[in-house]
C-alpha positions as CSV (number, residue, x, y, z in Angstrom):
1,M,-110.5,20.3,-78.7
2,T,-113.5,18.0,-78.4
3,L,-115.1,16.9,-81.6
4,T,-118.3,15.0,-82.1
5,P,-118.1,11.9,-84.2
6,T,-120.6,11.7,-87.1
7,G,-120.2,8.2,-88.6
8,R,-122.6,5.4,-88.6
9,L,-122.2,1.7,-89.1
10,L,-124.8,0.2,-91.5
11,G,-124.2,-3.5,-91.5
12,R,-120.5,-3.6,-92.5
13,D,-120.5,-0.1,-94.2
14,L,-118.9,2.7,-92.3
15,V,-120.8,5.8,-93.5
16,L,-119.9,9.5,-92.9
17,T,-121.5,12.6,-94.5
18,R,-120.5,16.2,-95.0
19,T,-122.6,19.0,-96.5
20,F,-121.2,21.8,-98.6
21,R,-122.7,25.1,-99.8
22,A,-121.4,24.6,-103.3
23,P,-122.6,23.0,-106.6
24,V,-122.1,19.3,-107.0
25,E,-119.6,19.8,-109.8
26,D,-117.3,21.9,-107.6
27,V,-117.3,19.4,-104.8
28,W,-116.7,16.7,-107.4
29,A,-113.6,18.6,-108.5
30,S,-112.3,18.6,-104.8
31,L,-112.6,14.8,-104.9
32,T,-111.1,14.1,-108.3
33,E,-108.7,16.8,-109.4
34,S,-105.1,16.1,-108.2
35,D,-104.3,19.7,-107.4
36,R,-107.4,19.9,-105.2
37,T,-107.1,16.5,-103.6
38,A,-103.5,17.6,-102.7
39,R,-105.0,20.2,-100.4
40,W,-106.7,17.7,-98.0
41,Y,-105.7,14.1,-98.8
42,G,-102.8,14.1,-101.3
43,P,-102.1,14.4,-105.0
44,W,-102.6,11.5,-107.4
45,R,-101.2,10.3,-110.6
46,G,-102.1,7.7,-113.1
47,D,-105.0,6.5,-115.3
48,A,-108.1,8.3,-114.1
49,A,-110.7,6.1,-115.7
50,P,-112.9,3.2,-114.6
51,G,-110.6,0.2,-114.1
52,G,-107.6,2.5,-114.2
53,K,-104.7,2.4,-111.7
54,I,-103.6,5.5,-109.8
55,E,-101.2,6.3,-107.0
56,V,-102.2,8.7,-104.3
57,Q,-99.7,10.3,-102.0
58,L,-100.9,10.2,-98.4
59,V,-99.5,13.6,-97.4
60,Q,-101.0,13.4,-93.9
61,E,-99.3,10.0,-93.1
62,E,-95.8,9.5,-91.8
63,G,-93.3,9.5,-94.7
64,Q,-96.0,10.7,-97.1
65,P,-96.1,7.3,-98.9
66,W,-97.7,6.7,-102.3
67,E,-100.6,4.2,-102.2
68,A,-101.7,2.2,-105.3
69,M,-105.5,2.3,-105.9
70,T,-107.9,1.1,-108.6
71,I,-110.8,3.2,-109.8
72,D,-113.7,0.8,-109.7
73,A,-116.3,3.3,-110.8
74,C,-116.4,6.9,-111.9
75,E,-119.7,8.5,-112.8
76,P,-119.1,12.3,-112.8
77,P,-120.2,14.2,-110.9
78,H,-122.0,11.8,-108.6
79,R,-120.1,8.6,-107.8
80,L,-116.5,7.5,-107.4
81,A,-115.5,4.1,-106.1
82,L,-111.9,3.1,-105.3
83,S,-110.2,0.1,-103.9
84,A,-106.7,-0.7,-102.6
85,V,-104.8,-3.6,-101.1
86,N,-102.0,-2.8,-98.7
87,D,-100.3,-4.0,-95.5
88,Y,-103.5,-3.1,-93.5
89,G,-105.9,-5.1,-95.7
90,S,-108.3,-4.5,-98.5
91,W,-110.0,-1.1,-98.8
92,H,-113.2,-0.5,-100.7
93,L,-114.4,3.1,-100.7
94,S,-117.3,4.9,-102.4
95,L,-118.0,8.6,-102.5
96,E,-121.5,9.7,-103.6
97,L,-122.6,13.3,-104.2
98,T,-126.1,14.6,-104.3
99,G,-126.9,18.2,-104.9
100,S,-129.8,20.6,-105.1
101,A,-130.0,24.4,-105.1
102,G,-126.3,24.9,-104.6
103,V,-126.0,22.6,-101.7
104,T,-124.1,19.2,-102.0
105,E,-124.0,16.3,-99.7
106,L,-121.1,13.9,-99.7
107,R,-121.8,10.4,-98.5
108,F,-118.5,8.6,-97.9
109,T,-118.6,4.9,-97.4
110,Q,-115.9,2.4,-96.4
111,H,-117.2,-1.1,-97.2
112,L,-115.6,-3.2,-94.5
113,T,-115.0,-6.9,-94.7
114,D,-115.5,-7.0,-90.9
115,T,-116.0,-4.3,-88.2
116,E,-112.9,-5.1,-86.1
117,G,-110.9,-2.0,-87.2
118,V,-113.8,0.5,-87.1
119,G,-112.3,2.1,-84.0
120,E,-109.3,3.2,-86.0
121,F,-111.0,3.8,-89.4
122,G,-113.8,6.0,-88.2
123,P,-111.6,8.7,-86.5
124,G,-109.3,8.7,-89.5
125,W,-112.1,9.3,-92.0
126,E,-113.5,12.0,-89.7
127,F,-110.1,13.7,-89.8
128,Y,-109.8,13.5,-93.6
129,L,-113.3,14.7,-94.3
130,D,-112.9,17.6,-92.0
131,A,-109.6,18.3,-93.8
132,L,-111.7,18.4,-97.0
133,V,-114.1,20.9,-95.4
134,A,-111.2,23.1,-94.2
135,S,-109.5,23.1,-97.6
136,R,-112.8,24.2,-99.3
137,E,-113.6,26.8,-96.7
138,G,-110.1,28.2,-96.1
139,G,-110.2,27.2,-92.5
140,P,-107.4,25.8,-90.3
141,A,-106.4,22.3,-91.1
142,P,-107.6,19.7,-88.5
143,V,-105.1,18.0,-86.1
144,F,-105.3,14.2,-86.1
145,D,-104.7,14.1,-82.3
146,D,-108.1,15.8,-81.8
147,Y,-109.7,12.7,-83.5
148,Y,-107.7,9.7,-82.3
149,P,-107.9,8.2,-79.7
150,S,-110.8,10.4,-78.5
151,M,-113.3,9.0,-81.1
152,K,-112.1,5.4,-80.9
153,A,-114.6,4.4,-78.2
154,Y,-117.6,5.9,-80.1
155,Y,-116.7,3.9,-83.2
156,E,-116.0,0.7,-81.3
157,A,-119.4,1.0,-79.6
158,L,-121.1,0.9,-83.1
159,R,-120.0,-2.7,-83.5
């Protein structure tokens, strides 16, 4: 299957968007309620408050590891910011929702320290965001091999 990448690089911010025919509160729940995040990314546990520490199980990754994250900001139902430090570096993510007339746009941003890994990050986030769409619409789950390495060149060219 051939998919078209959607991400943009704005400075050192990798930005991807998705649009949902649903109220902003419902999309917010898909991003913040553990039973709903489990459907597309992984369940989480911990202190769900600004400054709180959570662990997210990465169910799409080999071994389904648990990843420690910090909630940097939580402004329901419009803004969630998370950060993590792991073997692959520092991660700073923000998810912003805007809604009107039953349609909600999700703007996902990975704030990069440099653009060197964008060829790997972009396809990964495309996959996860499409998994979110599939989980909400009841469609088939995406297959990571459809995203990587086929989208790598597109994202590297954004640098």
